[in-house]
C-alpha positions, 0 to 999 in steps of 0.5 A: 194644146191647140185641141184643148182650145182656150182651156189651160191645163189645170181647167182642163184636168178639173173638168176632165174629172168633174164632168162625170157629175153631169151624167149622175145628175142626169141619172138621178133626173131620169130616175125621178122622171121614170117613177111614173112607169110604175103607176100600174100599182095604183091601178087596183087600189084606185078602182077598188077604193073609187070604184073606177074602171080600169080604163079610168084608173089607167087614164092619168098615166096615159095622159101623163105619157102623152104630154111628156112625149109633146112637151119634150119639144118646147122643153128642149128648146127652153133647155137650149136657150136657158140651159139644162139646169134652169129647165130641170129645176123648174121640172122639179118644182112641178113634180112637187106640184103634180104629186102634191096636188094629187095627194089631195085625192081623198079630198077631190075624189074626182078622175080629172083631179088626177088627170090634171095633176098627175097627168098634165103637170106631171107630164110637163115636169117629166118633160122639163127634166128629161130634156135636160139629161141627154144634151149636157152629157153629150156636150161634156163627153164627145169622146164617149158619148153612148156610154156617158149618155147611156148612163144617164138615161138608164135611170128612166129604165131602172125606176120602175124595177126599184120603185114599184115594189116600194110603192105596192109593198110598203108605201100604199099599204102603210100610207094609202094612196094619198099618202103615197103621193105626197111622199113621192112629191117630197122625193121626186122634187128633192131628188130632181133638184139635186140632179138638176144643180149637177147638170150644166153645159161645159165651158166654151172651147171644151174638147177632151180629144186629143190629137192622139185620141182623134186619130184612134177614134173611127172616121164617121161621115156625118150626114149633115155637115155643121149644126142644124136648126130644128127647121133645117132638120125637118127638112132632111129625109135622115130625120124621117128615117130616124123618127119612123125607126124610133116609132116602129121599134118603140111601138113593138117594144110597148106591144110586147111589154104590154102582153108579156105578163098576159101571155104568161098567165093565159098561154103558159098557165103561170100564176100572177106573181111568176108571170110578173117577174118577166115584166120585171126582167124586162125592166132590169134589162132595159135599165142596166142594158142601156150603158152596155149598149152604149159602150158597144155603140162607141165601140162598134158604131151605133148603128151596127148595135142597132142592127143586131138588137133589131134582128134579134128583136124581130126573130123573138116577137115574130116566132114568140108563140113558137119559142115561149113554151114554158116559163124560163123561155118567157124569161129569156124572151123578156131579157132580150126584148128588154135589151132592145128597149135599152138600146133604142132609148140609150142610142137615139140621143147620140144618133140625133147628135151625130146627125144634126149637132149638139147646139140644138139637141134639146129641141132635135131630140124632142122632136125625135122623141114625139115618136115615143108618144106615137109608139105608147099607144101601140099597146092599145093596138096589141090588146084590140088584136087580141080581143078580136082574134082571141089569140096573142100570135097576131100581136106579137108578129105585128110587133115583130114586123115593126121591128124588122122595118125598123131594122131595114131603116137603120140598114138604110141609114147605115149604107145610103147616108154612110153613118155608123 
């Protein structure tokens, strides 16, 4: 039992079964963090009630996403030092403060009140909780890292699909904007606290891989041997290839997500509800596609999966105006683009751990995740291209080129650095 290290048989069997509560806890943390993705349902009510412009009503969410991406680095470092449970518990408390204070918008009807409460405090809360999802799961599951991590982060992708209809159909009509924020304060903090209680690092010496299992696993030559600190990681060309790839494919995904509904209405002549279904399909495949991508990544190699997904994504985006000619083709395109987004967010945490180890994974993946913040501003570029050209084609082609470059970079990682 040398591969089980110091753990005796009873401890080993107990942990082998109970470890699945860690990805479930991560799923709850990601699910509550993803509640922010359905901010769009607040935009029209805020515009109508406070006479704000669309840009003003969108600003709290924009600030949330930027703060979230930036905070992932210090939050990951805190998670590495204090553990995922403590970091995510702090995040659950901040979720209550963020949404609870935002619920005072009727008493303090100021845009900047929402920017500070929802945008800044909420973004910090999301950074603390999301930074605590992948690292402990990856450490518990060295035998199936892609599947386990993707099951946990699936919550982020499914959240908008689950909670957007709840907000727009029930909460906002029944309780108003302020009442909805208060309900979200209670819900996000409570479920995040439960998730925080479930996530923890494995005991010293934990290794579920038997010698037999090890012999069956494909041999993978890791770029960096040993555990790299963030400072060491930043000096490697592999990090920058990963970071640029992440930024490009996320940017392409965000551009397509931001334009799909408008394309359906303006080009295909669909009614708003029919066009909005495309966004729901994107969200559904983004959520449920993550464990599929993770499972295939474990079986085939994560870069193989990325290469295939990004080729398909690039082709759909570049030929979008020629391919998407009716409602059905719009929904098919949305499904494949959602899968591309799913594969990216499911596999990059595992790719980071393969290249740079798990000891500093919170900080290291936080640094990789800053590329998400760059990609998140891409919809502004897509909208700008549409405004100056009056056509969706330049925006979709630009997104496709970004995905194609990302695919080329993953091939570089695979061939030049012998990653799989």
